[in-house]
C-alpha positions as a printed NumPy array, in Angstrom:
array([[ 27.925,  37.109, -22.297],
       [ 27.335,  36.539, -18.589],
       [ 30.715,  34.795, -18.421],
       [ 32.483,  37.862, -19.833],
       [ 30.759,  40.134, -17.353],
       [ 31.386,  37.657, -14.581],
       [ 35.155,  37.657, -15.038],
       [ 35.195,  41.431, -14.758],
       [ 34.69 ,  42.926, -18.205],
       [ 32.502,  46.01 , -17.939],
       [ 29.155,  46.68 , -19.624],
       [ 30.765,  49.635, -21.422],
       [ 33.284,  47.313, -23.082],
       [ 32.398,  46.325, -26.634],
       [ 30.915,  42.89 , -27.278],
       [ 29.361,  41.669, -30.496],
       [ 27.714,  38.655, -32.082],
       [ 29.467,  37.915, -35.349],
       [ 26.263,  37.306, -37.31 ],
       [ 24.936,  40.701, -36.217],
       [ 27.829,  42.588, -37.81 ],
       [ 27.339,  41.873, -41.553],
       [ 30.373,  43.983, -42.47 ],
       [ 32.514,  41.094, -41.244],
       [ 31.208,  38.775, -43.963],
       [ 32.175,  41.297, -46.637],
       [ 35.673,  41.616, -45.201],
       [ 36.044,  37.839, -45.195],
       [ 35.236,  37.777, -48.9  ],
       [ 37.867,  40.43 , -49.711],
       [ 40.511,  38.834, -47.492],
       [ 39.914,  35.403, -49.008],
       [ 41.386,  36.641, -52.287],
       [ 44.663,  37.336, -50.472],
       [ 45.162,  33.841, -49.044],
       [ 45.985,  30.736, -51.068],
       [ 44.403,  27.365, -50.496],
       [ 47.823,  25.855, -49.825],
       [ 48.503,  28.424, -47.102],
       [ 45.284,  27.559, -45.291],
       [ 46.03 ,  23.852, -45.538],
       [ 49.392,  24.406, -43.83 ],
       [ 47.829,  26.004, -40.766],
       [ 48.763,  23.645, -37.884],
       [ 45.789,  24.629, -35.735],
       [ 43.338,  23.841, -38.532],
       [ 45.007,  20.455, -39.019],
       [ 44.896,  19.726, -35.281],
       [ 41.218,  20.702, -35.072],
       [ 40.384,  18.47 , -38.034],
       [ 42.159,  15.555, -36.362],
       [ 40.521,  16.179, -32.979],
       [ 36.989,  16.313, -34.396],
       [ 37.485,  13.651, -37.047],
       [ 36.97 ,  15.992, -39.994],
       [ 38.075,  14.155, -43.136],
       [ 36.082,  16.026, -45.769],
       [ 36.967,  19.614, -44.909],
       [ 34.52 ,  22.35 , -45.878],
       [ 35.469,  25.79 , -47.178],
       [ 34.168,  27.336, -43.97 ],
       [ 36.245,  25.051, -41.746],
       [ 39.419,  25.535, -43.757],
       [ 38.88 ,  29.279, -44.095],
       [ 38.027,  29.933, -40.466],
       [ 41.35 ,  31.755, -39.864],
       [ 40.311,  34.279, -42.521],
       [ 37.068,  34.851, -40.638],
       [ 39.058,  35.381, -37.447],
       [ 41.234,  37.9  , -39.291],
       [ 38.111,  39.865, -40.206],
       [ 36.981,  39.817, -36.561],
       [ 40.313,  41.346, -35.579],
       [ 40.927,  43.797, -38.405],
       [ 37.402,  45.205, -38.623],
       [ 38.103,  46.897, -35.307],
       [ 41.776,  47.736, -35.94 ],
       [ 42.763,  45.645, -32.902],
       [ 46.491,  45.744, -32.233],
       [ 46.88 ,  43.437, -29.2  ],
       [ 45.087,  40.085, -29.269],
       [ 44.766,  37.888, -26.153],
       [ 45.091,  34.293, -27.361],
       [ 46.077,  30.817, -26.31 ],
       [ 49.195,  29.289, -27.771],
       [ 47.132,  27.187, -30.166],
       [ 45.755,  30.363, -31.761],
       [ 49.135,  31.842, -32.669],
       [ 48.993,  30.444, -36.243],
       [ 45.732,  32.346, -36.741],
       [ 47.345,  35.582, -35.605],
       [ 50.229,  35.006, -37.996],
       [ 47.693,  34.422, -40.778],
       [ 46.072,  37.739, -39.872],
       [ 49.434,  39.488, -40.01 ],
       [ 50.048,  38.045, -43.475],
       [ 46.678,  39.349, -44.63 ],
       [ 47.585,  42.806, -43.311],
       [ 50.865,  42.825, -45.211],
       [ 49.269,  41.519, -48.386],
       [ 46.352,  43.963, -48.288],
       [ 48.491,  47.028, -47.611],
       [ 51.012,  46.035, -50.265],
       [ 48.438,  45.072, -52.911],
       [ 46.38 ,  48.236, -52.573],
       [ 49.199,  50.622, -51.743],
       [ 47.631,  51.99 , -48.597],
       [ 48.291,  51.378, -44.892],
       [ 44.738,  50.565, -43.915],
       [ 45.707,  48.021, -41.268],
       [ 48.494,  47.731, -38.712],
       [ 50.095,  44.46 , -37.683],
       [ 48.35 ,  42.98 , -34.617],
       [ 50.466,  41.437, -31.873],
       [ 49.494,  38.327, -29.899],
       [ 49.295,  38.386, -26.12 ],
       [ 49.708,  34.917, -24.624],
       [ 48.859,  34.587, -20.938],
       [ 50.62 ,  32.712, -18.165],
       [ 48.658,  29.583, -19.103],
       [ 49.138,  29.261, -22.877],
       [ 46.928,  26.156, -23.131],
       [ 44.698,  24.648, -20.445],
       [ 44.402,  20.884, -20.829],
       [ 40.882,  19.558, -20.428],
       [ 39.703,  17.085, -17.813],
       [ 40.201,  14.228, -20.299],
       [ 43.95 ,  14.821, -20.201],
       [ 44.202,  14.597, -23.998],
       [ 42.907,  17.827, -25.495],
       [ 42.698,  21.488, -24.61 ],
       [ 39.687,  22.391, -22.508],
       [ 36.736,  22.649, -24.872],
       [ 32.988,  22.89 , -24.483],
       [ 32.416,  20.815, -27.605],
       [ 34.538,  17.98 , -26.161],
       [ 32.789,  18.201, -22.775],
       [ 36.153,  18.228, -20.98 ],
       [ 35.653,  21.596, -19.35 ],
       [ 34.631,  23.351, -16.161],
       [ 32.298,  26.278, -16.749],
       [ 31.667,  29.402, -14.724],
       [ 28.   ,  28.451, -14.891],
       [ 28.585,  25.069, -13.27 ],
       [ 27.516,  24.612,  -9.681],
       [ 30.165,  23.752,  -7.075],
       [ 28.756,  20.213,  -7.059],
       [ 29.072,  19.85 , -10.837],
       [ 32.584,  21.272, -10.709],
       [ 33.533,  18.718,  -8.068],
       [ 32.047,  15.89 , -10.13 ],
       [ 34.04 ,  16.893, -13.197],
       [ 37.293,  17.284, -11.277],
       [ 36.843,  13.929,  -9.526],
       [ 36.413,  12.298, -12.95 ],
       [ 39.427,  13.978, -14.517],
       [ 42.481,  12.044, -15.708],
       [ 45.441,  12.276, -13.349],
       [ 48.682,  10.244, -13.309],
       [ 48.524,   7.494, -15.92 ],
       [ 51.709,   5.898, -14.59 ],
       [ 50.382,   5.473, -11.06 ],
       [ 48.557,   2.147, -10.917],
       [ 47.978,   1.836,  -7.162],
       [ 47.408,   4.156,  -4.214],
       [ 50.657,   2.988,  -2.577],
       [ 52.718,   3.778,  -5.699],
       [ 54.723,   7.035,  -5.752],
       [ 53.127,   9.609,  -8.04 ],
       [ 54.569,  11.617, -10.902],
       [ 53.242,  15.178, -10.419],
       [ 54.927,  16.563, -13.519],
       [ 52.934,  14.078, -15.602],
       [ 49.682,  14.495, -13.663],
       [ 46.987,  16.7  , -15.146],
       [ 45.484,  17.485, -11.742],
       [ 48.847,  18.808, -10.619],
       [ 48.853,  21.189, -13.573],
       [ 45.603,  22.621, -12.221],
       [ 47.135,  22.954,  -8.76 ],
       [ 50.007,  24.972, -10.225],
       [ 47.553,  27.318, -11.947],
       [ 44.813,  27.799,  -9.382],
       [ 46.679,  27.298,  -6.095],
       [ 50.432,  27.581,  -6.761],
       [ 51.293,  28.167,  -3.099],
       [ 50.125,  24.63 ,  -2.305],
       [ 52.144,  22.879,  -5.014],
       [ 55.271,  22.13 ,  -2.919],
       [ 53.184,  20.188,  -0.384],
       [ 51.116,  18.501,  -3.09 ],
       [ 54.273,  17.461,  -4.911],
       [ 55.951,  16.071,  -1.806],
       [ 52.882,  14.1  ,  -0.71 ],
       [ 52.277,  12.802,  -4.222],
       [ 55.845,  11.605,  -4.743],
       [ 55.897,   9.951,  -1.299],
       [ 52.508,   8.276,  -1.891],
       [ 51.012,   9.896,   1.219],
       [ 48.455,  11.615,  -1.017],
       [ 46.043,   9.611,  -3.124],
       [ 44.634,  10.81 ,  -6.439],
       [ 41.007,  10.786,  -5.239],
       [ 41.745,  12.902,  -2.168],
       [ 43.973,  15.164,  -4.227],
       [ 41.205,  15.818,  -6.736],
       [ 38.64 ,  16.448,  -3.997],
       [ 40.911,  19.077,  -2.474],
       [ 41.575,  20.522,  -5.919],
       [ 37.834,  20.84 ,  -6.568],
       [ 37.46 ,  22.743,  -3.309],
       [ 40.287,  25.114,  -4.278],
       [ 38.844,  25.624,  -7.749],
       [ 35.381,  26.399,  -6.381],
       [ 36.967,  28.884,  -3.991],
       [ 38.861,  30.464,  -6.887],
       [ 35.683,  30.778,  -8.98 ],
       [ 33.318,  31.908,  -6.21 ],
       [ 33.58 ,  35.665,  -6.856],
       [ 33.284,  35.215, -10.618],
       [ 30.208,  33.036, -10.217],
       [ 28.573,  35.463,  -7.836],
       [ 29.091,  38.343, -10.257],
       [ 27.958,  36.18 , -13.167],
       [ 24.745,  35.251, -11.351],
       [ 23.943,  38.917, -10.756],
       [ 23.801,  39.392, -14.526],
       [ 22.2  ,  36.017, -15.272],
       [ 19.307,  36.986, -13.003],
       [ 18.733,  40.104, -15.139],
       [ 18.494,  38.767, -18.716],
       [ 16.849,  41.918, -20.074],
       [ 19.769,  43.996, -18.823],
       [ 22.246,  41.628, -20.483],
       [ 20.374,  41.783, -23.803],
       [ 20.329,  45.591, -23.605],
       [ 24.076,  45.689, -22.915],
       [ 24.72 ,  43.417, -25.886],
       [ 22.409,  45.308, -28.251],
       [ 24.008,  48.654, -27.38 ],
       [ 27.455,  47.141, -27.751],
       [ 26.681,  45.674, -31.175],
       [ 25.646,  49.121, -32.397],
       [ 29.047,  50.479, -31.326],
       [ 30.809,  47.565, -32.99 ],
       [ 28.923,  48.032, -36.252],
       [ 29.765,  51.732, -36.348],
       [ 33.475,  50.911, -36.166],
       [ 33.187,  48.079, -38.693],
       [ 31.378,  50.372, -41.153],
       [ 34.208,  52.909, -40.936],
       [ 36.807,  50.207, -41.544],
       [ 34.881,  48.755, -44.46 ],
       [ 34.615,  52.217, -46.008],
       [ 38.414,  52.518, -45.849],
       [ 38.79 ,  49.066, -47.367],
       [ 36.467,  49.825, -50.277],
       [ 38.228,  53.109, -50.94 ],
       [ 41.631,  51.41 , -50.946],
       [ 40.314,  48.736, -53.325],
       [ 38.693,  51.442, -55.482],
       [ 35.259,  49.863, -55.208],
       [ 33.618,  52.641, -53.198],
       [ 30.605,  54.348, -54.78 ],
       [ 29.557,  57.058, -52.311],
       [ 27.091,  58.639, -54.762],
       [ 25.411,  55.352, -55.519],
       [ 22.691,  55.036, -52.92 ],
       [ 20.36 ,  52.129, -53.602],
       [ 17.287,  51.838, -51.446],
       [ 15.133,  48.767, -51.336],
       [ 11.603,  49.046, -52.651],
       [  8.448,  47.368, -51.566]])
């Protein structure tokens, strides 16, 4: 939550914790009847995740995660979804659910969401093998200190073809250079020239990169710390936001039940002691 606020999202934006919006679980159940097992098994992102984490005996929850993501999107009638390139199959799955639901129940409850992929579709992690991921510990976090950031960058994989300091580098195959192009693009011509001429070593290059990255993250971290130092305020922002999210999800679920002809507005059941 502090990360979101740190990067510039406002307290009046809507945030929610999935488990605190029970309407989502009901939507997942309804949507699951619109997606075949074979379709979920074809999802390339699910297959890649299973391979990355060594999942051989896939659970229903793991395989059906794209359906859960669809509920997160459609409960709030979102129409533009910021995603990384690896998440595009999930958005397509969501679009298929929209088409199937509207067609099956003869009512345009949902509109087709569109993906919005940023300038960096996938950010490779410091291990050089996988996308940056907290679970793989190949990431740099907003919460990390400048010293921890430097440590992680100095340990990152760079140019696997460059065996010795005196050898010319291959910037297009270096993972550190990818970070230079993202976080300090104006410096890339010099970095490239010095790398290819072997006047720049990988250790020095990464130390300079860490400095640039810390400079890039300084404002975000300062803003993040302002919220992290006020945990009660953050909890209040989240609690208020969840109430807004639930109100929207309840309206959507009402539409869904009506379209499916399983709405019983006169049937009010109250729990007893």
